[in-house]
C-alpha positions as CSV (number, residue, x, y, z in Angstrom):
1,M,-15.8,13.0,-33.1
2,G,-12.5,13.5,-31.5
3,H,-11.4,14.8,-28.5
4,A,-8.9,17.8,-27.9
5,P,-5.8,16.5,-26.3
6,R,-5.1,16.9,-22.7
7,P,-2.4,19.8,-22.1
8,A,0.5,18.1,-20.3
9,P,0.7,18.1,-16.3
10,P,2.8,20.2,-14.6
11,A,6.1,18.5,-13.8
12,A,5.2,18.1,-10.4
13,A,2.3,16.1,-11.4
14,R,3.7,13.5,-13.8
15,P,4.8,10.4,-13.2
16,G,8.0,10.4,-11.3
17,G,7.6,13.8,-10.1
18,P,7.2,14.9,-6.3
19,A,3.4,15.3,-6.2
20,Y,2.6,12.4,-8.2
21,D,5.1,10.2,-5.8
22,L,3.3,11.3,-2.9
23,Q,-0.1,10.6,-4.0
24,E,1.1,7.3,-5.3
25,L,2.2,6.6,-2.0
26,A,-0.9,7.3,-0.1
27,I,-2.8,5.3,-2.5
28,S,-0.7,2.3,-2.7
29,A,0.9,1.9,0.9
30,P,-2.3,1.3,2.6
31,I,-3.4,-1.4,-0.2
32,L,-0.1,-3.1,0.4
33,G,-0.1,-2.7,4.2
34,E,-3.6,-4.4,4.4
35,L,-2.6,-7.2,1.6
36,V,0.5,-8.1,3.7
37,R,-1.2,-8.2,7.1
38,A,-4.0,-10.1,5.5
39,G,-1.3,-12.9,4.2
40,Q,-0.3,-13.1,7.8
41,V,-3.7,-13.5,9.5
42,C,-4.8,-16.0,6.6
43,G,-1.4,-18.0,6.8
44,V,-0.8,-17.1,2.9
45,P,2.9,-17.1,2.5
46,V,4.5,-13.7,1.5
47,S,8.1,-13.4,0.3
48,I,11.1,-11.8,2.2
49,T,11.5,-9.5,-0.4
50,A,7.8,-8.5,-0.6
51,L,7.5,-8.1,3.0
52,D,10.8,-5.9,3.1
53,R,9.6,-3.5,0.0
54,A,6.0,-3.5,1.7
55,A,7.5,-2.3,4.9
56,R,9.6,0.3,3.5
57,I,7.0,1.9,1.5
58,E,4.8,1.7,4.7
59,A,7.3,3.5,6.7
60,A,7.2,6.3,4.1
61,A,3.3,6.4,4.0
62,I,3.7,6.5,8.1
63,E,5.8,9.4,7.9
64,L,3.7,11.3,5.5
65,H,0.5,10.8,7.3
66,E,2.4,12.1,10.5
67,R,3.8,15.0,8.5
68,Q,0.3,16.0,7.0
69,G,-1.9,15.5,10.2
70,G,0.3,14.5,13.4
71,M,0.0,11.4,15.2
72,P,-3.8,11.1,14.7
73,A,-3.4,10.8,11.2
74,R,-0.5,8.2,11.5
75,D,-2.8,6.2,13.9
76,D,-5.7,6.3,11.5
77,F,-3.8,5.2,8.6
78,L,-2.1,2.1,10.5
79,R,-5.9,1.2,11.7
80,S,-7.1,1.5,8.2
81,M,-4.7,-1.3,7.4
82,A,-5.9,-3.8,10.2
83,P,-8.0,-7.2,9.5
84,P,-11.2,-7.2,10.4
85,S,-12.3,-8.4,13.9
86,F,-13.6,-12.2,13.3
87,E,-16.7,-13.3,15.3
88,A,-15.9,-16.0,17.9
89,R,-19.3,-17.4,17.5
90,Q,-18.7,-18.0,13.6
91,R,-15.9,-20.4,14.6
92,G,-13.7,-19.1,12.1
93,R,-16.3,-19.2,9.1
94,D,-16.0,-15.4,8.6
95,K,-12.1,-15.3,8.7
96,A,-12.3,-18.3,6.3
97,Q,-14.5,-16.8,3.9
98,W,-12.6,-13.6,4.1
99,C,-9.0,-15.2,3.6
100,A,-10.5,-17.0,0.6
101,G,-11.8,-13.9,-1.0
102,K,-8.4,-12.1,-0.3
103,R,-5.9,-15.0,-1.3
104,P,-5.8,-14.0,-4.8
105,E,-5.0,-10.5,-4.1
106,I,-2.0,-11.5,-1.6
107,E,-0.6,-13.7,-4.1
108,R,-0.9,-10.7,-6.6
109,V,0.7,-8.4,-4.6
110,D,3.5,-10.7,-3.6
111,R,3.9,-11.3,-7.2
112,L,4.1,-7.6,-7.8
113,L,6.3,-6.4,-5.0
114,T,9.0,-9.3,-5.7
115,G,9.3,-7.9,-9.5
116,E,10.7,-4.8,-11.1
117,A,7.1,-3.3,-10.7
118,G,7.8,-3.5,-6.9
119,Q,11.2,-2.1,-7.0
120,A,10.1,0.6,-9.0
121,L,7.4,1.4,-6.4
122,L,9.6,1.2,-3.6
123,R,12.1,3.9,-5.6
124,R,9.4,6.1,-6.1
125,A,8.2,5.7,-2.4
126,E,11.5,6.4,-0.9
127,A,11.9,9.5,-3.4
128,A,8.5,10.8,-2.1
129,R,10.0,10.3,1.6
130,G,12.8,12.2,0.7
131,S,10.8,15.0,-0.8
132,F,9.3,15.7,2.7
133,R,12.5,15.2,4.9
């Protein structure tokens, strides 16, 4: 039993189209931002290239959130990427456990951002940013 083929999405929703770029930016930027910040908190090295690309992608996302919802939306977006607050009475055990869980993700994002996929993601983020200027 086969499924009927789906109709092609409108040009704006196709990969590389403005709506797709905005949606991808809204989804990917907080993930990248959270993991870059986790690298800093956990002492996991993140390459300069990855940091630069993540910062440029994040700048586009910040502008998007500010345009869509003003300063409150921008501030909520920035807070969403912050690492958790660790309990002093845990003496670093909660932080160590959190960092151990984040390390593979941080390393994966570093590899992604330094490669061709990271360059392509940056191009799409900058294209999305250009579409709402």
